[in-house]
mmCIF entry with sequence, helices, sheets and N, C-alpha, C, O atoms, coordinates in Angstrom:
data_MODEL
# 
_entry.id   MODEL 
# 
_entity.id                         1 
_entity.type                       polymer 
_entity.pdbx_number_of_molecules   1 
# 
_entity_poly.entity_id                      1 
_entity_poly.type                           'polypeptide(L)' 
_entity_poly.nstd_linkage                   no 
_entity_poly.nstd_monomer                   no 
_entity_poly.pdbx_seq_one_letter_code       MRIIHQKYMPSSHFYKIFAIICQKLKSYANLLIYNKISSI 
_entity_poly.pdbx_seq_one_letter_code_can   MRIIHQKYMPSSHFYKIFAIICQKLKSYANLLIYNKISSI 
_entity_poly.pdbx_strand_id                 A 
# 
loop_
_entity_poly_seq.entity_id 
_entity_poly_seq.num 
_entity_poly_seq.mon_id 
_entity_poly_seq.hetero 
1 1  MET n 
1 2  ARG n 
1 3  ILE n 
1 4  ILE n 
1 5  HIS n 
1 6  GLN n 
1 7  LYS n 
1 8  TYR n 
1 9  MET n 
1 10 PRO n 
1 11 SER n 
1 12 SER n 
1 13 HIS n 
1 14 PHE n 
1 15 TYR n 
1 16 LYS n 
1 17 ILE n 
1 18 PHE n 
1 19 ALA n 
1 20 ILE n 
1 21 ILE n 
1 22 CYS n 
1 23 GLN n 
1 24 LYS n 
1 25 LEU n 
1 26 LYS n 
1 27 SER n 
1 28 TYR n 
1 29 ALA n 
1 30 ASN n 
1 31 LEU n 
1 32 LEU n 
1 33 ILE n 
1 34 TYR n 
1 35 ASN n 
1 36 LYS n 
1 37 ILE n 
1 38 SER n 
1 39 SER n 
1 40 ILE n 
# 
_struct_asym.id          A 
_struct_asym.entity_id   1 
# 
loop_
_struct_conf.conf_type_id 
_struct_conf.id 
_struct_conf.pdbx_PDB_helix_id 
_struct_conf.beg_label_comp_id 
_struct_conf.beg_label_asym_id 
_struct_conf.beg_label_seq_id 
_struct_conf.pdbx_beg_PDB_ins_code 
_struct_conf.end_label_comp_id 
_struct_conf.end_label_asym_id 
_struct_conf.end_label_seq_id 
_struct_conf.pdbx_end_PDB_ins_code 
_struct_conf.beg_auth_comp_id 
_struct_conf.beg_auth_asym_id 
_struct_conf.beg_auth_seq_id 
_struct_conf.end_auth_comp_id 
_struct_conf.end_auth_asym_id 
_struct_conf.end_auth_seq_id 
_struct_conf.pdbx_PDB_helix_class 
_struct_conf.details 
_struct_conf.pdbx_PDB_helix_length 
HELX_P HELX_P1 AA1 ARG A 2  ? TYR A 8  ? ARG A 2  TYR A 8  1 ? 7  
HELX_P HELX_P2 AA2 SER A 12 ? SER A 39 ? SER A 12 SER A 39 1 ? 28 
# 
_struct_conf_type.id          HELX_P 
_struct_conf_type.criteria    ? 
_struct_conf_type.reference   ? 
# 
loop_
_atom_site.group_PDB 
_atom_site.id 
_atom_site.type_symbol 
_atom_site.label_atom_id 
_atom_site.label_alt_id 
_atom_site.label_comp_id 
_atom_site.label_asym_id 
_atom_site.label_entity_id 
_atom_site.label_seq_id 
_atom_site.pdbx_PDB_ins_code 
_atom_site.Cartn_x 
_atom_site.Cartn_y 
_atom_site.Cartn_z 
_atom_site.occupancy 
_atom_site.B_iso_or_equiv 
_atom_site.pdbx_formal_charge 
_atom_site.auth_seq_id 
_atom_site.auth_comp_id 
_atom_site.auth_asym_id 
_atom_site.auth_atom_id 
_atom_site.pdbx_PDB_model_num 
ATOM 1   N N  . MET A 1 1  ? -6.557 -35.906 -21.570 1.00 0.00 ? 1  MET A N  1 
ATOM 2   C CA . MET A 1 1  ? -5.635 -35.470 -20.521 1.00 0.00 ? 1  MET A CA 1 
ATOM 3   C C  . MET A 1 1  ? -4.415 -34.776 -21.115 1.00 0.00 ? 1  MET A C  1 
ATOM 4   O O  . MET A 1 1  ? -3.916 -33.795 -20.564 1.00 0.00 ? 1  MET A O  1 
ATOM 5   N N  . ARG A 1 2  ? -3.950 -35.289 -22.225 1.00 0.00 ? 2  ARG A N  1 
ATOM 6   C CA . ARG A 1 2  ? -2.738 -34.726 -22.818 1.00 0.00 ? 2  ARG A CA 1 
ATOM 7   C C  . ARG A 1 2  ? -2.988 -33.288 -23.266 1.00 0.00 ? 2  ARG A C  1 
ATOM 8   O O  . ARG A 1 2  ? -2.136 -32.417 -23.092 1.00 0.00 ? 2  ARG A O  1 
ATOM 9   N N  . ILE A 1 3  ? -4.172 -33.049 -23.848 1.00 0.00 ? 3  ILE A N  1 
ATOM 10  C CA . ILE A 1 3  ? -4.490 -31.700 -24.326 1.00 0.00 ? 3  ILE A CA 1 
ATOM 11  C C  . ILE A 1 3  ? -4.559 -30.736 -23.141 1.00 0.00 ? 3  ILE A C  1 
ATOM 12  O O  . ILE A 1 3  ? -4.019 -29.632 -23.197 1.00 0.00 ? 3  ILE A O  1 
ATOM 13  N N  . ILE A 1 4  ? -5.226 -31.164 -22.072 1.00 0.00 ? 4  ILE A N  1 
ATOM 14  C CA . ILE A 1 4  ? -5.332 -30.316 -20.886 1.00 0.00 ? 4  ILE A CA 1 
ATOM 15  C C  . ILE A 1 4  ? -3.940 -30.049 -20.323 1.00 0.00 ? 4  ILE A C  1 
ATOM 16  O O  . ILE A 1 4  ? -3.621 -28.931 -19.918 1.00 0.00 ? 4  ILE A O  1 
ATOM 17  N N  . HIS A 1 5  ? -3.120 -31.097 -20.304 1.00 0.00 ? 5  HIS A N  1 
ATOM 18  C CA . HIS A 1 5  ? -1.767 -30.959 -19.771 1.00 0.00 ? 5  HIS A CA 1 
ATOM 19  C C  . HIS A 1 5  ? -1.000 -29.890 -20.546 1.00 0.00 ? 5  HIS A C  1 
ATOM 20  O O  . HIS A 1 5  ? -0.357 -29.025 -19.950 1.00 0.00 ? 5  HIS A O  1 
ATOM 21  N N  . GLN A 1 6  ? -1.069 -29.952 -21.875 1.00 0.00 ? 6  GLN A N  1 
ATOM 22  C CA . GLN A 1 6  ? -0.357 -28.976 -22.699 1.00 0.00 ? 6  GLN A CA 1 
ATOM 23  C C  . GLN A 1 6  ? -0.976 -27.592 -22.536 1.00 0.00 ? 6  GLN A C  1 
ATOM 24  O O  . GLN A 1 6  ? -0.270 -26.584 -22.534 1.00 0.00 ? 6  GLN A O  1 
ATOM 25  N N  . LYS A 1 7  ? -2.298 -27.554 -22.400 1.00 0.00 ? 7  LYS A N  1 
ATOM 26  C CA . LYS A 1 7  ? -2.986 -26.271 -22.307 1.00 0.00 ? 7  LYS A CA 1 
ATOM 27  C C  . LYS A 1 7  ? -2.585 -25.535 -21.032 1.00 0.00 ? 7  LYS A C  1 
ATOM 28  O O  . LYS A 1 7  ? -2.343 -24.328 -21.050 1.00 0.00 ? 7  LYS A O  1 
ATOM 29  N N  . TYR A 1 8  ? -2.520 -26.274 -19.929 1.00 0.00 ? 8  TYR A N  1 
ATOM 30  C CA . TYR A 1 8  ? -2.230 -25.642 -18.652 1.00 0.00 ? 8  TYR A CA 1 
ATOM 31  C C  . TYR A 1 8  ? -0.747 -25.649 -18.301 1.00 0.00 ? 8  TYR A C  1 
ATOM 32  O O  . TYR A 1 8  ? -0.352 -25.144 -17.250 1.00 0.00 ? 8  TYR A O  1 
ATOM 33  N N  . MET A 1 9  ? 0.075  -26.221 -19.180 1.00 0.00 ? 9  MET A N  1 
ATOM 34  C CA . MET A 1 9  ? 1.512  -26.177 -18.938 1.00 0.00 ? 9  MET A CA 1 
ATOM 35  C C  . MET A 1 9  ? 2.031  -24.820 -19.390 1.00 0.00 ? 9  MET A C  1 
ATOM 36  O O  . MET A 1 9  ? 2.124  -24.578 -20.594 1.00 0.00 ? 9  MET A O  1 
ATOM 37  N N  . PRO A 1 10 ? 2.372  -23.928 -18.466 1.00 0.00 ? 10 PRO A N  1 
ATOM 38  C CA . PRO A 1 10 ? 2.961  -22.664 -18.883 1.00 0.00 ? 10 PRO A CA 1 
ATOM 39  C C  . PRO A 1 10 ? 4.376  -22.895 -19.389 1.00 0.00 ? 10 PRO A C  1 
ATOM 40  O O  . PRO A 1 10 ? 4.931  -23.984 -19.244 1.00 0.00 ? 10 PRO A O  1 
ATOM 41  N N  . SER A 1 11 ? 4.937  -21.883 -19.970 1.00 0.00 ? 11 SER A N  1 
ATOM 42  C CA . SER A 1 11 ? 6.318  -22.027 -20.430 1.00 0.00 ? 11 SER A CA 1 
ATOM 43  C C  . SER A 1 11 ? 7.226  -22.211 -19.223 1.00 0.00 ? 11 SER A C  1 
ATOM 44  O O  . SER A 1 11 ? 6.817  -21.977 -18.085 1.00 0.00 ? 11 SER A O  1 
ATOM 45  N N  . SER A 1 12 ? 8.444  -22.625 -19.474 1.00 0.00 ? 12 SER A N  1 
ATOM 46  C CA . SER A 1 12 ? 9.392  -22.873 -18.384 1.00 0.00 ? 12 SER A CA 1 
ATOM 47  C C  . SER A 1 12 ? 9.671  -21.588 -17.609 1.00 0.00 ? 12 SER A C  1 
ATOM 48  O O  . SER A 1 12 ? 10.272 -21.624 -16.535 1.00 0.00 ? 12 SER A O  1 
ATOM 49  N N  . HIS A 1 13 ? 9.231  -20.444 -18.161 1.00 0.00 ? 13 HIS A N  1 
ATOM 50  C CA . HIS A 1 13 ? 9.427  -19.154 -17.498 1.00 0.00 ? 13 HIS A CA 1 
ATOM 51  C C  . HIS A 1 13 ? 8.821  -19.184 -16.096 1.00 0.00 ? 13 HIS A C  1 
ATOM 52  O O  . HIS A 1 13 ? 9.433  -18.720 -15.134 1.00 0.00 ? 13 HIS A O  1 
ATOM 53  N N  . PHE A 1 14 ? 7.609  -19.737 -15.995 1.00 0.00 ? 14 PHE A N  1 
ATOM 54  C CA . PHE A 1 14 ? 6.927  -19.818 -14.699 1.00 0.00 ? 14 PHE A CA 1 
ATOM 55  C C  . PHE A 1 14 ? 7.735  -20.653 -13.721 1.00 0.00 ? 14 PHE A C  1 
ATOM 56  O O  . PHE A 1 14 ? 7.864  -20.300 -12.549 1.00 0.00 ? 14 PHE A O  1 
ATOM 57  N N  . TYR A 1 15 ? 8.276  -21.759 -14.206 1.00 0.00 ? 15 TYR A N  1 
ATOM 58  C CA . TYR A 1 15 ? 9.019  -22.652 -13.317 1.00 0.00 ? 15 TYR A CA 1 
ATOM 59  C C  . TYR A 1 15 ? 10.336 -22.023 -12.888 1.00 0.00 ? 15 TYR A C  1 
ATOM 60  O O  . TYR A 1 15 ? 10.810 -22.259 -11.777 1.00 0.00 ? 15 TYR A O  1 
ATOM 61  N N  . LYS A 1 16 ? 10.929 -21.219 -13.776 1.00 0.00 ? 16 LYS A N  1 
ATOM 62  C CA . LYS A 1 16 ? 12.164 -20.522 -13.396 1.00 0.00 ? 16 LYS A CA 1 
ATOM 63  C C  . LYS A 1 16 ? 11.873 -19.552 -12.261 1.00 0.00 ? 16 LYS A C  1 
ATOM 64  O O  . LYS A 1 16 ? 12.611 -19.493 -11.277 1.00 0.00 ? 16 LYS A O  1 
ATOM 65  N N  . ILE A 1 17 ? 10.785 -18.787 -12.407 1.00 0.00 ? 17 ILE A N  1 
ATOM 66  C CA . ILE A 1 17 ? 10.411 -17.827 -11.366 1.00 0.00 ? 17 ILE A CA 1 
ATOM 67  C C  . ILE A 1 17 ? 10.118 -18.559 -10.063 1.00 0.00 ? 17 ILE A C  1 
ATOM 68  O O  . ILE A 1 17 ? 10.540 -18.132 -8.989  1.00 0.00 ? 17 ILE A O  1 
ATOM 69  N N  . PHE A 1 18 ? 9.385  -19.675 -10.171 1.00 0.00 ? 18 PHE A N  1 
ATOM 70  C CA . PHE A 1 18 ? 9.037  -20.460 -8.979  1.00 0.00 ? 18 PHE A CA 1 
ATOM 71  C C  . PHE A 1 18 ? 10.302 -20.975 -8.294  1.00 0.00 ? 18 PHE A C  1 
ATOM 72  O O  . PHE A 1 18 ? 10.405 -20.943 -7.068  1.00 0.00 ? 18 PHE A O  1 
ATOM 73  N N  . ALA A 1 19 ? 11.257 -21.446 -9.083  1.00 0.00 ? 19 ALA A N  1 
ATOM 74  C CA . ALA A 1 19 ? 12.505 -21.966 -8.525  1.00 0.00 ? 19 ALA A CA 1 
ATOM 75  C C  . ALA A 1 19 ? 13.283 -20.849 -7.837  1.00 0.00 ? 19 ALA A C  1 
ATOM 76  O O  . ALA A 1 19 ? 13.863 -21.054 -6.771  1.00 0.00 ? 19 ALA A O  1 
ATOM 77  N N  . ILE A 1 20 ? 13.292 -19.665 -8.453  1.00 0.00 ? 20 ILE A N  1 
ATOM 78  C CA . ILE A 1 20 ? 14.012 -18.530 -7.859  1.00 0.00 ? 20 ILE A CA 1 
ATOM 79  C C  . ILE A 1 20 ? 13.376 -18.150 -6.528  1.00 0.00 ? 20 ILE A C  1 
ATOM 80  O O  . ILE A 1 20 ? 14.075 -17.878 -5.552  1.00 0.00 ? 20 ILE A O  1 
ATOM 81  N N  . ILE A 1 21 ? 12.033 -18.131 -6.494  1.00 0.00 ? 21 ILE A N  1 
ATOM 82  C CA . ILE A 1 21 ? 11.334 -17.794 -5.251  1.00 0.00 ? 21 ILE A CA 1 
ATOM 83  C C  . ILE A 1 21 ? 11.666 -18.820 -4.174  1.00 0.00 ? 21 ILE A C  1 
ATOM 84  O O  . ILE A 1 21 ? 11.912 -18.461 -3.022  1.00 0.00 ? 21 ILE A O  1 
ATOM 85  N N  . CYS A 1 22 ? 11.673 -20.095 -4.551  1.00 0.00 ? 22 CYS A N  1 
ATOM 86  C CA . CYS A 1 22 ? 11.991 -21.156 -3.586  1.00 0.00 ? 22 CYS A CA 1 
ATOM 87  C C  . CYS A 1 22 ? 13.410 -20.985 -3.061  1.00 0.00 ? 22 CYS A C  1 
ATOM 88  O O  . CYS A 1 22 ? 13.661 -21.138 -1.865  1.00 0.00 ? 22 CYS A O  1 
ATOM 89  N N  . GLN A 1 23 ? 14.332 -20.669 -3.957  1.00 0.00 ? 23 GLN A N  1 
ATOM 90  C CA . GLN A 1 23 ? 15.723 -20.482 -3.533  1.00 0.00 ? 23 GLN A CA 1 
ATOM 91  C C  . GLN A 1 23 ? 15.829 -19.322 -2.551  1.00 0.00 ? 23 GLN A C  1 
ATOM 92  O O  . GLN A 1 23 ? 16.537 -19.414 -1.548  1.00 0.00 ? 23 GLN A O  1 
ATOM 93  N N  . LYS A 1 24 ? 15.116 -18.218 -2.846  1.00 0.00 ? 24 LYS A N  1 
ATOM 94  C CA . LYS A 1 24 ? 15.184 -17.054 -1.962  1.00 0.00 ? 24 LYS A CA 1 
ATOM 95  C C  . LYS A 1 24 ? 14.582 -17.382 -0.604  1.00 0.00 ? 24 LYS A C  1 
ATOM 96  O O  . LYS A 1 24 ? 15.102 -16.968 0.432   1.00 0.00 ? 24 LYS A O  1 
ATOM 97  N N  . LEU A 1 25 ? 13.477 -18.135 -0.615  1.00 0.00 ? 25 LEU A N  1 
ATOM 98  C CA . LEU A 1 25 ? 12.855 -18.518 0.657   1.00 0.00 ? 25 LEU A CA 1 
ATOM 99  C C  . LEU A 1 25 ? 13.797 -19.401 1.462   1.00 0.00 ? 25 LEU A C  1 
ATOM 100 O O  . LEU A 1 25 ? 13.916 -19.246 2.678   1.00 0.00 ? 25 LEU A O  1 
ATOM 101 N N  . LYS A 1 26 ? 14.465 -20.327 0.781   1.00 0.00 ? 26 LYS A N  1 
ATOM 102 C CA . LYS A 1 26 ? 15.397 -21.224 1.475   1.00 0.00 ? 26 LYS A CA 1 
ATOM 103 C C  . LYS A 1 26 ? 16.558 -20.433 2.065   1.00 0.00 ? 26 LYS A C  1 
ATOM 104 O O  . LYS A 1 26 ? 16.929 -20.638 3.220   1.00 0.00 ? 26 LYS A O  1 
ATOM 105 N N  . SER A 1 27 ? 17.125 -19.536 1.278   1.00 0.00 ? 27 SER A N  1 
ATOM 106 C CA . SER A 1 27 ? 18.266 -18.762 1.768   1.00 0.00 ? 27 SER A CA 1 
ATOM 107 C C  . SER A 1 27 ? 17.829 -17.858 2.920   1.00 0.00 ? 27 SER A C  1 
ATOM 108 O O  . SER A 1 27 ? 18.580 -17.648 3.872   1.00 0.00 ? 27 SER A O  1 
ATOM 109 N N  . TYR A 1 28 ? 16.603 -17.324 2.825   1.00 0.00 ? 28 TYR A N  1 
ATOM 110 C CA . TYR A 1 28 ? 16.091 -16.471 3.899   1.00 0.00 ? 28 TYR A CA 1 
ATOM 111 C C  . TYR A 1 28 ? 15.909 -17.283 5.180   1.00 0.00 ? 28 TYR A C  1 
ATOM 112 O O  . TYR A 1 28 ? 16.257 -16.828 6.269   1.00 0.00 ? 28 TYR A O  1 
ATOM 113 N N  . ALA A 1 29 ? 15.360 -18.488 5.037   1.00 0.00 ? 29 ALA A N  1 
ATOM 114 C CA . ALA A 1 29 ? 15.168 -19.363 6.199   1.00 0.00 ? 29 ALA A CA 1 
ATOM 115 C C  . ALA A 1 29 ? 16.520 -19.736 6.796   1.00 0.00 ? 29 ALA A C  1 
ATOM 116 O O  . ALA A 1 29 ? 16.679 -19.754 8.017   1.00 0.00 ? 29 ALA A O  1 
ATOM 117 N N  . ASN A 1 30 ? 17.494 -20.034 5.938   1.00 0.00 ? 30 ASN A N  1 
ATOM 118 C CA . ASN A 1 30 ? 18.833 -20.375 6.423   1.00 0.00 ? 30 ASN A CA 1 
ATOM 119 C C  . ASN A 1 30 ? 19.443 -19.197 7.178   1.00 0.00 ? 30 ASN A C  1 
ATOM 120 O O  . ASN A 1 30 ? 20.107 -19.381 8.198   1.00 0.00 ? 30 ASN A O  1 
ATOM 121 N N  . LEU A 1 31 ? 19.214 -17.987 6.672   1.00 0.00 ? 31 LEU A N  1 
ATOM 122 C CA . LEU A 1 31 ? 19.723 -16.796 7.353   1.00 0.00 ? 31 LEU A CA 1 
ATOM 123 C C  . LEU A 1 31 ? 19.101 -16.672 8.736   1.00 0.00 ? 31 LEU A C  1 
ATOM 124 O O  . LEU A 1 31 ? 19.796 -16.399 9.714   1.00 0.00 ? 31 LEU A O  1 
ATOM 125 N N  . LEU A 1 32 ? 17.787 -16.873 8.812   1.00 0.00 ? 32 LEU A N  1 
ATOM 126 C CA . LEU A 1 32 ? 17.103 -16.770 10.105  1.00 0.00 ? 32 LEU A CA 1 
ATOM 127 C C  . LEU A 1 32 ? 17.643 -17.806 11.078  1.00 0.00 ? 32 LEU A C  1 
ATOM 128 O O  . LEU A 1 32 ? 17.917 -17.495 12.237  1.00 0.00 ? 32 LEU A O  1 
ATOM 129 N N  . ILE A 1 33 ? 17.795 -19.039 10.605  1.00 0.00 ? 33 ILE A N  1 
ATOM 130 C CA . ILE A 1 33 ? 18.309 -20.115 11.461  1.00 0.00 ? 33 ILE A CA 1 
ATOM 131 C C  . ILE A 1 33 ? 19.733 -19.786 11.907  1.00 0.00 ? 33 ILE A C  1 
ATOM 132 O O  . ILE A 1 33 ? 20.082 -19.957 13.075  1.00 0.00 ? 33 ILE A O  1 
ATOM 133 N N  . TYR A 1 34 ? 20.549 -19.312 10.967  1.00 0.00 ? 34 TYR A N  1 
ATOM 134 C CA . TYR A 1 34 ? 21.937 -18.969 11.294  1.00 0.00 ? 34 TYR A CA 1 
ATOM 135 C C  . TYR A 1 34 ? 21.982 -17.863 12.347  1.00 0.00 ? 34 TYR A C  1 
ATOM 136 O O  . TYR A 1 34 ? 22.771 -17.924 13.290  1.00 0.00 ? 34 TYR A O  1 
ATOM 137 N N  . ASN A 1 35 ? 21.124 -16.846 12.175  1.00 0.00 ? 35 ASN A N  1 
ATOM 138 C CA . ASN A 1 35 ? 21.094 -15.748 13.142  1.00 0.00 ? 35 ASN A CA 1 
ATOM 139 C C  . ASN A 1 35 ? 20.656 -16.239 14.514  1.00 0.00 ? 35 ASN A C  1 
ATOM 140 O O  . ASN A 1 35 ? 21.200 -15.810 15.532  1.00 0.00 ? 35 ASN A O  1 
ATOM 141 N N  . LYS A 1 36 ? 19.672 -17.138 14.544  1.00 0.00 ? 36 LYS A N  1 
ATOM 142 C CA . LYS A 1 36 ? 19.199 -17.660 15.834  1.00 0.00 ? 36 LYS A CA 1 
ATOM 143 C C  . LYS A 1 36 ? 20.304 -18.451 16.519  1.00 0.00 ? 36 LYS A C  1 
ATOM 144 O O  . LYS A 1 36 ? 20.520 -18.308 17.722  1.00 0.00 ? 36 LYS A O  1 
ATOM 145 N N  . ILE A 1 37 ? 21.007 -19.288 15.753  1.00 0.00 ? 37 ILE A N  1 
ATOM 146 C CA . ILE A 1 37 ? 22.073 -20.105 16.333  1.00 0.00 ? 37 ILE A CA 1 
ATOM 147 C C  . ILE A 1 37 ? 23.214 -19.211 16.830  1.00 0.00 ? 37 ILE A C  1 
ATOM 148 O O  . ILE A 1 37 ? 23.746 -19.423 17.920  1.00 0.00 ? 37 ILE A O  1 
ATOM 149 N N  . SER A 1 38 ? 23.581 -18.218 16.027  1.00 0.00 ? 38 SER A N  1 
ATOM 150 C CA . SER A 1 38 ? 24.716 -17.369 16.399  1.00 0.00 ? 38 SER A CA 1 
ATOM 151 C C  . SER A 1 38 ? 24.357 -16.441 17.556  1.00 0.00 ? 38 SER A C  1 
ATOM 152 O O  . SER A 1 38 ? 25.238 -16.006 18.298  1.00 0.00 ? 38 SER A O  1 
ATOM 153 N N  . SER A 1 39 ? 23.074 -16.137 17.712  1.00 0.00 ? 39 SER A N  1 
ATOM 154 C CA . SER A 1 39 ? 22.675 -15.222 18.786  1.00 0.00 ? 39 SER A CA 1 
ATOM 155 C C  . SER A 1 39 ? 22.607 -15.935 20.127  1.00 0.00 ? 39 SER A C  1 
ATOM 156 O O  . SER A 1 39 ? 22.634 -15.288 21.174  1.00 0.00 ? 39 SER A O  1 
ATOM 157 N N  . ILE A 1 40 ? 22.519 -17.256 20.106  1.00 0.00 ? 40 ILE A N  1 
ATOM 158 C CA . ILE A 1 40 ? 22.430 -18.010 21.364  1.00 0.00 ? 40 ILE A CA 1 
ATOM 159 C C  . ILE A 1 40 ? 23.787 -17.982 22.083  1.00 0.00 ? 40 ILE A C  1 
ATOM 160 O O  . ILE A 1 40 ? 23.925 -18.559 23.162  1.00 0.00 ? 40 ILE A O  1 
# 
């Protein structure tokens, strides 16, 4: 299991990109929610 774990563990580069994408999705969702609330 340890060998497979190391083999399929990409560098932290992948996780940085994933975190950035998550942050952008969250901020985008917050923008949509904010616009909906302010438009009411």
